[in-house]
C-alpha positions in Angstrom: 190.4 -54.8 1.4 192.4 -54.6 -1.8 190.2 -57.4 -3.1 187.1 -55.4 -2.4 188.5 -52.3 -4.1 189.1 -54.3 -7.2 185.4 -55.1 -7.4 183.2 -52.8 -9.6 180.7 -50.6 -7.9 177.8 -53.0 -8.4 179.7 -55.8 -6.6 180.9 -53.4 -3.9 177.3 -52.4 -3.2 176.4 -56.1 -3.0 179.2 -56.8 -0.6 177.9 -54.0 1.7 174.3 -55.3 1.6 175.4 -58.8 2.3 177.5 -57.8 5.3 180.8 -58.9 3.7 182.2 -55.4 4.4 180.7 -52.4 6.2 180.1 -49.1 4.4 182.6 -47.5 6.7 185.3 -50.1 6.0 184.8 -49.7 2.3 185.2 -46.0 2.5 188.2 -46.2 4.7 189.8 -48.7 2.3 189.2 -46.3 -0.6 190.7 -43.4 1.4 193.8 -45.5 2.2 194.1 -46.3 -1.5 193.9 -42.6 -2.4 196.5 -41.7 0.2 198.8 -44.5 -1.1 198.5 -43.8 -4.8 197.6 -40.2 -5.3 201.0 -38.8 -4.4 202.3 -40.1 -7.7 199.2 -39.6 -9.8 197.7 -36.3 -8.6 194.2 -37.3 -9.5 192.3 -36.1 -6.4 192.7 -32.3 -5.9 190.2 -31.9 -3.1 189.6 -34.4 -0.3 186.6 -34.5 2.1 187.4 -37.7 3.9 186.2 -36.7 7.4 182.9 -35.3 6.1 182.4 -38.4 4.0 182.9 -40.8 6.9 180.5 -38.7 9.0 177.8 -39.0 6.4 177.8 -42.8 6.2 175.5 -43.5 9.2 172.8 -41.4 7.7 172.6 -43.3 4.4 169.3 -45.2 4.2 169.8 -49.0 4.4 167.7 -49.5 1.3 169.9 -47.1 -0.9 171.1 -49.3 -3.8 174.7 -48.1 -3.7 174.9 -47.6 0.1 178.5 -47.0 1.1 180.1 -47.2 -2.3 182.8 -44.5 -2.6 182.8 -42.1 -5.6 184.8 -39.1 -6.7 183.4 -36.1 -8.5 185.0 -34.3 -11.4 185.9 -30.7 -10.5 184.0 -29.4 -13.5 180.2 -29.5 -13.4 179.0 -32.0 -10.7 178.8 -29.1 -8.2 178.5 -30.0 -4.5 177.2 -27.4 -2.1 179.8 -26.3 0.5 182.7 -27.8 -1.3 185.5 -26.0 -3.2 184.9 -25.7 -6.9 187.7 -24.7 -9.3 187.0 -26.0 -12.8 190.8 -26.5 -13.1 191.4 -22.8 -12.8 192.8 -20.4 -10.2 190.2 -17.8 -11.4 187.5 -19.4 -9.3 189.8 -19.5 -6.2 188.0 -22.6 -4.9 184.6 -21.0 -4.7 182.2 -22.8 -2.3 179.0 -20.8 -3.0 177.7 -23.3 -5.5 174.4 -25.3 -5.4 174.2 -29.0 -5.4 173.9 -30.3 -9.0 170.9 -32.5 -9.7 173.3 -35.4 -10.5 175.1 -35.0 -7.1 171.7 -35.1 -5.3 170.8 -38.3 -7.2 174.1 -39.9 -6.4 173.8 -39.1 -2.7 170.2 -40.4 -2.6 171.4 -43.7 -4.2 173.9 -44.1 -1.3 177.2 -43.1 -2.9 179.8 -41.6 -0.5 181.6 -38.7 -2.1 185.3 -38.7 -1.1 186.5 -35.7 -3.0 187.0 -34.0 -6.4 189.2 -34.9 -9.3 191.7 -32.9 -11.4 190.7 -31.4 -14.8 192.3 -29.0 -17.3 191.3 -25.4 -16.9 187.6 -25.1 -17.9 187.9 -28.6 -19.5 189.1 -27.1 -22.8 191.8 -29.6 -23.8 192.5 -33.3 -24.0 195.2 -33.6 -21.3 194.8 -32.9 -17.6 197.8 -30.7 -16.9 196.3 -27.5 -15.3 198.8 -24.9 -14.1 196.6 -24.4 -11.0 196.9 -28.0 -9.8 199.6 -29.7 -11.8 199.4 -32.7 -14.1 197.5 -35.9 -13.5 199.7 -39.0 -14.4 198.5 -42.1 -16.1 198.5 -45.2 -13.8 199.8 -47.3 -16.6 202.9 -45.1 -17.0 203.4 -42.0 -14.9 205.2 -40.3 -17.8 202.0 -40.4 -19.8 198.9 -38.3 -19.8 195.7 -39.7 -18.3 193.8 -37.8 -21.0 191.3 -35.0 -20.5 189.2 -33.4 -19.6 188.1 -36.1 -17.1 191.6 -37.2 -16.6 191.6 -37.1 -12.8 188.5 -39.2 -12.6 189.9 -41.7 -15.1 193.3 -42.0 -13.3 191.5 -42.6 -10.0 189.3 -45.3 -11.3 192.1 -47.1 -13.2 194.3 -47.0 -10.1 191.6 -48.6 -8.0 191.0 -45.6 -5.7 187.3 -45.9 -6.5 185.3 -48.1 -8.9 183.4 -45.2 -10.4 183.9 -41.5 -10.9 181.8 -38.8 -12.5 183.0 -37.2 -15.8 181.7 -35.0 -18.6 182.2 -34.8 -22.3 182.1 -31.7 -24.5 184.4 -32.9 -27.3 185.6 -36.3 -26.1 186.3 -35.7 -22.4 184.8 -39.0 -21.2 185.8 -41.2 -24.1 189.4 -39.9 -24.4 190.5 -40.4 -20.8 188.6 -43.7 -20.8 190.7 -44.7 -23.8 194.0 -43.5 -22.2 193.3 -45.3 -18.9 191.7 -48.5 -20.1 188.2 -47.8 -18.9 184.6 -47.8 -20.0 183.4 -44.3 -20.9 179.9 -43.6 -22.2 178.8 -40.2 -23.4 175.0 -40.2 -23.2 172.5 -38.7 -25.6 172.1 -35.0 -25.3 169.5 -34.3 -22.6 169.8 -37.7 -20.9 171.4 -36.2 -17.8 170.5 -32.7 -16.6 173.2 -30.1 -16.1 170.9 -28.2 -13.7 170.2 -26.3 -11.7 173.3 -24.1 -12.3 173.3 -24.7 -16.1 170.9 -25.5 -18.9 173.4 -26.5 -21.5 177.1 -26.7 -22.0 178.8 -25.5 -25.2 175.5 -25.3 -27.1 174.5 -28.8 -26.1 177.9 -30.4 -26.9 178.7 -31.2 -23.3 177.0 -34.1 -21.5 177.6 -35.5 -17.9 178.5 -39.2 -17.5 180.9 -41.6 -15.8 184.2 -43.5 -16.2 184.2 -47.0 -14.8 185.8 -50.4 -15.1 182.7 -52.4 -16.2 179.8 -51.9 -18.5 177.3 -52.7 -15.8 178.7 -50.0 -13.6 178.3 -47.4 -16.3 174.7 -48.6 -17.0 173.7 -48.6 -13.4 175.2 -45.2 -12.7 173.4 -43.6 -15.6 170.2 -45.0 -14.4 170.7 -43.2 -11.1 171.2 -39.7 -12.7 169.3 -39.9 -15.9 166.1 -37.9 -16.4 165.0 -34.5 -17.6 164.4 -31.8 -14.9 161.9 -28.9 -15.1 163.3 -26.2 -17.4 166.0 -28.3 -19.1 166.4 -27.2 -22.7 166.7 -30.7 -24.1 165.0 -34.0 -23.5 166.5 -37.3 -24.7 164.2 -39.9 -26.3 162.9 -42.2 -23.6 164.7 -45.5 -23.0 162.7 -48.8 -23.1 163.7 -49.5 -19.5 166.6 -49.3 -17.1 170.0 -49.5 -18.7 171.2 -52.0 -16.1 168.6 -54.4 -17.5 170.2 -54.2 -20.9 173.4 -55.8 -19.6 173.3 -59.4 -20.9 170.4 -58.7 -23.3 170.8 -60.1 -26.8 171.5 -57.2 -29.2 170.5 -59.2 -32.2 172.4 -59.2 -35.5 173.5 -55.6 -36.1 174.7 -53.7 -39.1 177.9 -52.0 -38.1 180.2 -49.7 -40.1 183.7 -49.1 -39.1 186.4 -46.5 -39.8 190.0 -47.4 -38.9 191.3 -44.1 -40.4 189.6 -40.8 -40.7 187.8 -39.9 -44.0 189.1 -36.3 -43.7 192.4 -36.1 -45.4 194.1 -33.9 -42.8 194.0 -36.4 -39.9 197.3 -38.5 -39.8 196.9 -42.2 -39.6 198.0 -43.8 -36.4 198.9 -47.5 -36.8 198.2 -48.5 -33.2 194.8 -46.8 -33.4 193.9 -48.3 -36.7 194.9 -51.8 -35.4 192.6 -51.4 -32.4 189.6 -50.7 -34.6 190.4 -53.4 -37.1 190.7 -56.0 -34.3 187.4 -54.7 -32.7 185.7 -55.1 -36.1 186.9 -58.7 -36.3 185.6 -59.3 -32.8 182.2 -57.9 -33.6 182.0 -59.9 -36.7 182.8 -63.1 -34.8 179.9 -62.3 -32.5 177.6 -62.5 -35.4 177.2 -58.9 -36.6 177.4 -57.6 -40.1 180.5 -55.5 -40.1 181.8 -53.6 -43.1 184.0 -50.5 -43.8 182.2 -47.2 -44.1 180.6 -44.4 -42.2 178.8 -41.1 -42.6 180.0 -39.0 -45.5 179.6 -35.9 -43.3 182.6 -36.9 -41.2 184.8 -35.9 -44.2 183.5 -32.3 -44.3 186.5 -30.0 -43.7 184.5 -27.1 -42.3 183.4 -29.0 -39.2 186.5 -28.1 -37.1 186.2 -24.4 -37.7 182.5 -24.2 -36.7 182.8 -26.5 -33.7 185.9 -24.6 -32.5 184.2 -21.2 -32.9 181.2 -22.2 -30.8 183.4 -23.6 -28.0 185.5 -20.4 -28.0 182.3 -18.3 -27.8 181.1 -20.3 -24.8 184.4 -20.1 -23.1 184.5 -16.3 -23.5 181.0 -16.1 -22.0 182.0 -18.3 -19.1 185.0 -16.1 -18.3 182.9 -13.0 -18.6 180.4 -14.5 -16.2 183.1 -15.4 -13.7 184.3 -11.8 -13.8 180.8 -10.5 -13.1 180.2 -13.0 -10.3 183.4 -11.9 -8.5 182.9 -8.2 -9.1 185.9 -7.6 -11.4 186.7 -8.7 -14.9 189.0 -11.6 -15.6 192.2 -10.4 -17.1 193.5 -12.7 -19.9 196.8 -12.9 -18.0 194.9 -14.9 -15.3 194.0 -17.6 -17.9 196.2 -20.3 -19.3 197.6 -19.3 -22.8 195.3 -21.8 -24.6 192.2 -20.3 -23.0 193.4 -16.7 -23.4 193.8 -17.4 -27.1 190.3 -18.9 -27.4 188.8 -15.9 -25.6 190.7 -13.6 -27.9 189.4 -15.4 -30.9 185.8 -15.2 -29.6 186.1 -11.5 -29.3 186.4 -11.4 -33.1 183.2 -13.2 -33.6 179.9 -11.4 -34.0 176.5 -12.6 -32.7 175.7 -13.4 -36.4 178.9 -15.4 -36.7 177.8 -17.5 -33.7 174.3 -18.1 -35.0 175.7 -19.1 -38.5 178.1 -21.5 -36.9 175.2 -23.0 -34.9 173.1 -23.3 -38.0 175.9 -25.1 -39.8 176.2 -27.6 -37.0 172.4 -28.1 -37.2 172.9 -29.2 -40.8 175.8 -31.3 -40.0 173.8 -33.1 -37.4 171.1 -34.0 -40.0 173.7 -35.1 -42.5 175.4 -37.3 -39.9 172.2 -38.8 -38.6 171.1 -39.8 -42.1 173.6 -42.7 -42.0 171.9 -44.3 -39.0 168.4 -43.5 -40.5 169.5 -45.4 -43.7 169.7 -48.7 -41.7 173.0 -48.8 -39.9 172.9 -49.6 -36.2 176.4 -48.7 -35.0 179.5 -46.9 -36.1 182.9 -48.3 -34.9 185.9 -45.9 -34.9 188.7 -44.8 -32.7 188.0 -43.1 -29.3 191.2 -41.0 -29.7 192.7 -40.0 -33.0 196.3 -40.3 -31.7 198.3 -42.9 -29.9 198.7 -42.6 -26.2 200.9 -39.5 -25.5 203.3 -38.4 -22.8 202.8 -35.4 -20.5 203.8 -32.2 -22.2 202.8 -33.4 -25.7 200.1 -30.7 -25.7 202.4 -27.8 -25.1 200.8 -24.9 -23.1 202.8 -22.2 -24.8 203.0 -23.3 -28.4 199.4 -22.7 -29.4 199.9 -23.8 -33.0 201.3 -27.2 -32.1 198.7 -27.6 -29.3 195.8 -26.8 -31.5 196.9 -29.0 -34.3 197.5 -32.0 -32.1 194.2 -31.5 -30.2 192.2 -31.3 -33.4 193.7 -34.6 -34.7 193.0 -36.2 -31.3 189.3 -35.2 -31.2 188.5 -35.8 -34.9 186.5 -38.9 -34.0 184.9 -37.7 -30.8 183.8 -34.1 -31.3 181.5 -34.8 -34.2 179.4 -37.0 -31.9 179.2 -34.1 -29.4 177.8 -31.9 -32.2 175.2 -34.5 -33.2 174.2 -35.3 -29.6 174.4 -39.0 -30.2 175.5 -41.5 -27.5 178.9 -43.2 -27.8 180.9 -45.5 -25.7 184.7 -46.1 -25.5 185.7 -49.7 -24.7 189.2 -50.8 -23.5 190.0 -53.5 -26.1 193.6 -52.8 -27.2 197.1 -52.2 -25.8 200.1 -50.8 -27.5 203.4 -52.7 -27.6 204.4 -50.7 -24.5 201.3 -51.8 -22.7 199.4 -48.5 -22.9 195.6 -48.7 -23.3 193.9 -47.8 -26.6 190.1 -47.6 -26.7 187.6 -48.0 -29.5 184.4 -46.2 -29.8 180.9 -47.3 -30.8 178.3 -44.7 -31.8 174.5 -45.3 -31.9 171.6 -43.2 -33.1 170.2 -40.6 -30.7 168.5 -42.2 -27.7 170.0 -45.7 -28.2 172.1 -46.0 -25.1 170.2 -49.3 -24.6 171.8 -50.7 -27.8 175.3 -49.5 -26.8 175.0 -51.1 -23.4 173.8 -54.4 -25.0 176.7 -54.6 -27.4 179.3 -53.3 -25.0 178.3 -56.0 -22.5 178.4 -58.6 -25.2 181.9 -57.5 -26.1 183.0 -57.5 -22.5 181.8 -61.0 -22.0 183.6 -62.2 -25.2 186.8 -60.4 -24.3 186.9 -59.4 -20.6 188.5 -56.1 -19.9 192.0 -56.2 -18.3 192.8 -53.6 -15.6 196.5 -54.0 -15.1 196.9 -50.6 -13.3 195.0 -52.0 -10.3 198.1 -53.9 -9.1 
């Protein structure tokens, strides 16, 4: 069964259809793997093994992913009747949550939900070390972070517990843990996947649901399952030409690709391992026949971006905390929050409604200035997925807010601008440090062009197959 667990989700589904393994055997193997590995990694914070096994017989035989195990990030991706914490003790494992549209779609496709994965409190940082549930450790080196905020999902997939897990990305939270754990992580175009019915948008549209996986085709097929606007959604992504799964193996043509090995803003330190990863990826893309040259959007160098992006996120966090207090019938005291989030809520209290609107308007202009680079004839931008080298647990200190904020801002310097613009971006596992830790590179396309990202990502995967050493 270890061999079956090493397969990606598409291959696992085929194995079930062809009778090589039963859906129950596959789920039981995944459960055994979780029990064997998670004591060290702490990726799965809520387990629903008995209920999952009881649900298997009711899955329609024609469901495309019948019996394939999956884990849900414990932020968004709500499942009725199951504990929901968002990485915080404030929610106290609330169960009065509705099924998310994405969870309904996954269930209809035949996936078997085994549990929920660890995330930092309210997903507001780049490492999964919540005080409520403890740190998630990287399968490549347990002393290192798995990244965040989808760190539990990434660690679980990298360690072979499941082939696929849900994630979400408000400032890099799919791409960063994908980079740290050697996975594929695609942030879709804004509006591609609904956040409903519980939410219309996350962080003024910055946050998008998605997946972490070990193969491009898994990411493409999973997005096909959950993609689509639902009635009342505030955004609608440009329509795709067809299923993303059909783009795997399609010829992307000769593309014009710019790349940035270092950040154009002067306050982001250069990381040699990160720059090397991008340089090598640029050489690979050039060898595949693409026109690759240094350069990117001038707007990335604008120093005011971090201030406006951070203010909007802080405002939304303050509103979320206020809503939680109203829902439980008593306000949330800042002492109940982790220091980072307490500080963000405090900062938001100094913002007026006009301040928030002005920040949103600035981001609107930034989105236009960024998008102009693609409109001028570029197809893709290649740059780091994570602005810093892989880092150990504790590197983002919970009680030293100045150090924590500075390191976080450097780390998300390449990811958060793409959340602000709403464009799709994918992190690919193409590099390892001298110590063997994964370093991802990021490709960014124009809004609505996940099809192009999947084509190129699959081309890269064929040319340099991804290695998943943590499966051992």
